[in-house]
C-alpha positions in Angstrom: 0.2 -0.1 -0.1 1.6 3.5 -0.8 2.2 6.0 1.9 0.0 9.1 1.9 1.1 11.9 0.0 2.8 14.7 2.6 0.1 17.6 1.1 -2.6 14.8 2.5 -0.7 14.0 5.7 -0.5 17.8 6.3 -4.2 18.3 5.9 -4.9 14.9 8.1 -3.4 16.9 10.7 -3.9 20.8 10.2 -7.6 20.0 10.3 -8.1 18.7 13.7 -5.9 21.3 14.8 -8.1 24.1 13.0 -11.3 22.5 14.6 -9.9 22.4 18.1 -8.2 26.1 17.4 -12.2 27.1 16.6 -14.2 24.8 18.2 -13.1 24.9 21.6 -13.1 28.5 22.3 -16.5 28.8 20.4 -17.8 26.4 23.2 -16.2 28.2 26.0 -17.5 31.5 25.5 -20.3 30.0 23.2 -23.1 32.8 24.7 -20.7 35.7 24.7 -19.9 34.8 20.6 -23.7 34.5 19.7 -24.5 37.7 21.3 -22.1 40.1 20.4 -21.7 38.5 16.6 -25.6 38.3 15.5 -26.2 41.6 16.9 -24.7 44.9 15.1 -25.2 47.4 18.4 -23.4 44.2 20.5 -20.7 44.1 18.3 -19.9 48.0 18.0 -20.3 48.2 21.5 -17.7 45.2 22.2 -15.5 47.0 19.6 -15.7 50.5 21.1 -14.8 48.9 24.8 -11.1 48.1 23.1 -10.4 52.2 22.7 -7.3 52.9 20.9 -7.0 49.2 19.6 -10.4 49.2 18.2 -9.5 49.4 14.7 -6.7 46.8 15.2 -9.3 44.4 17.0 -12.1 45.6 14.0 -9.6 44.3 11.3 -9.0 40.9 12.9 -12.4 40.6 13.3 -13.2 40.6 9.5 -10.1 38.5 8.9 -11.8 35.8 11.2 -15.2 35.8 10.0 -13.8 35.2 6.4 -11.5 32.0 7.9 -14.5 30.9 10.0 -17.0 31.6 6.9 -20.3 30.8 9.2 -19.9 33.9 10.8 -22.1 36.4 9.2 -19.9 39.4 7.8 -22.5 42.2 7.2 -23.1 42.3 10.6 -19.4 43.5 11.2 -19.4 46.1 8.5 -22.3 47.6 9.4 -21.0 48.1 13.0 -17.6 49.5 10.8 -19.2 51.7 9.6 -21.3 52.8 12.1 -18.2 53.0 14.5 -15.1 54.4 11.8 -17.5 56.3 9.3 -18.5 55.4 6.0 -15.1 55.7 4.3 -12.7 54.6 7.2 -15.0 51.3 7.9 -14.8 50.4 4.4 -11.0 50.5 4.2 -10.6 48.8 7.6 -13.1 45.7 6.1 -11.0 45.6 3.2 -8.0 45.4 5.4 -9.1 42.5 7.4 -11.4 40.5 4.6 -8.1 40.8 2.1 -6.4 38.8 5.2 -8.8 36.4 5.9 -9.2 35.9 2.0 -4.9 35.7 2.0 -5.2 33.1 5.0 -8.2 31.4 3.8 -6.5 30.9 -0.1 -3.0 29.6 1.5 -4.2 27.0 3.7 -6.4 25.6 0.8 -2.9 25.7 -1.4 -0.7 24.3 1.5 -3.0 21.6 2.3 -4.7 20.5 -0.4 -8.3 19.4 -1.5 -8.6 16.5 1.3 -8.7 19.7 3.9 -10.9 22.1 1.3 -13.5 18.6 1.3 -13.4 18.7 5.2 -14.1 22.4 5.6 -16.7 22.9 2.7 -19.8 21.6 2.2 -19.4 18.3 -0.8 -22.6 19.9 -2.7 -20.6 23.5 -2.9 -17.3 22.3 -3.3 -17.9 20.5 -6.3 -20.5 23.0 -8.0 -17.6 26.0 -7.4 -14.5 23.6 -8.3 -16.5 22.7 -11.4 -16.8 26.6 -12.5 -13.1 27.6 -11.4 -11.8 24.8 -13.5 -14.0 25.6 -16.4 -12.5 27.7 -19.7 -13.5 30.7 -18.0 -12.8 30.8 -14.6 -11.5 34.0 -14.3 -14.5 36.1 -15.8 -16.7 33.2 -13.7 -14.6 33.4 -10.4 -15.2 37.5 -10.4 -18.6 37.2 -11.1 -19.2 35.2 -8.1 -18.2 37.4 -5.5 -19.6 40.3 -7.5 -23.3 38.8 -7.5 -24.9 39.5 -4.2 -26.2 36.0 -2.3 -23.5 34.4 -3.2 -21.5 32.8 -0.7 -17.9 34.6 -0.8 -15.9 33.4 2.2 -16.2 29.8 0.5 -14.6 30.6 -2.8 -11.3 31.6 -1.0 -10.8 28.5 0.1 -12.2 26.6 -3.1 -9.7 28.9 -5.3 -6.7 27.9 -3.4 -7.2 24.7 -5.1 -7.8 25.6 -8.3 -5.1 26.9 -11.5 -6.0 31.0 -9.8 -3.2 32.7 -9.4 -3.2 34.6 -6.3 -2.6 38.0 -7.5 -5.7 37.6 -9.7 -7.9 36.1 -6.8 -6.7 39.0 -5.1 -7.2 41.5 -6.9 -11.0 39.9 -8.5 -12.3 38.9 -5.2 -11.7 42.2 -3.8 -13.2 44.0 -6.4 -16.3 41.8 -6.5 -16.8 42.3 -2.5 -16.4 46.3 -2.8 -19.6 47.3 -3.7 -21.3 44.7 -1.0 -18.2 46.4 1.9 -19.4 50.2 1.1 -22.9 49.1 0.9 -22.8 47.7 4.1 -20.4 50.6 5.8 -23.0 53.4 4.2 -25.5 51.7 6.1 -23.1 51.9 9.5 -22.5 55.3 9.1 -26.0 56.5 8.1 -27.5 54.9 11.6 -24.5 56.3 13.0 -25.6 60.4 12.1 -28.9 59.6 11.8 -29.6 60.1 7.9 -32.6 58.2 7.6 -33.4 58.3 4.3 -30.0 58.0 2.9 -29.9 54.4 5.9 -33.8 53.6 3.8 -32.2 53.8 0.4 -29.4 52.0 0.7 -31.2 49.1 3.1 -33.8 48.7 0.9 -31.3 48.5 -2.2 -29.1 45.8 -0.2 -32.2 44.0 1.0 -33.8 43.8 -2.9 -30.2 42.5 -4.6 -29.4 40.2 -1.9 -33.0 38.6 -1.9 -32.8 38.8 -5.9 -29.1 36.7 -5.5 -30.6 34.3 -3.3 -34.1 33.4 -5.1 -31.9 33.4 -8.4 -28.6 31.6 -7.3 -29.8 28.3 -9.4 -30.5 30.3 -12.6 -27.4 32.2 -12.2 -25.3 29.2 -11.5 -27.1 27.3 -14.9 -25.8 31.2 -16.7 -21.7 30.8 -15.2 -21.7 27.4 -16.5 -22.9 28.1 -19.7 -20.7 31.3 -19.8 -17.8 29.0 -18.8 -18.4 26.4 -21.4 -18.2 29.3 -24.1 -15.0 30.3 -23.8 -11.4 29.2 -24.8 -9.0 27.6 -21.6 -7.4 30.5 -19.6 -3.5 30.7 -20.2 -1.2 30.2 -17.3 -0.5 32.9 -15.1 
């Protein structure tokens, strides 16, 4: 019987360690974590309590919510806009999300598919992997990040085991996320300044786009698959 490949060994070792690092604190502080991360107000108050360290703590939170993709990122982004204003909140969110996306990408690239298969639900992994191995992986990848309602943090892990180069991954993923990050930060900033008209307009637009993305997700995926099949294979980068 052939010996396991080094990458598979690393994946088998790293996965339980990662799970332990995430699950043990989550069990110990489960009530506090739930209260903080499911409420914009609670998260905002918790971050503000760090004083001068609040921007650093916020960046760390944004990075963690990408790596642990079950945590809702919009809650943190809105809280950031409320605390730091629209533009600073956007920049801090971009910094944290970039760090988290980079960590997820290279975890997948170093540890390989066994690790990603253990982290990402099988059905989602198969669908996204098919698109990222398609003839039009670059444009499809960007559109997956741009279209509202599609889980984006999972894509970072799947991209790590795809042929996509990191510079393209970083640029396309952040550019595709940018409208959502700005919108969430503006919502938080508008709430802080009592700009109710702006808050209502941006919130309504974000809700419509998100619900539309969720409802039309099967059609969007079918369209992306057709688009992928029509284009030439990507050149090496």
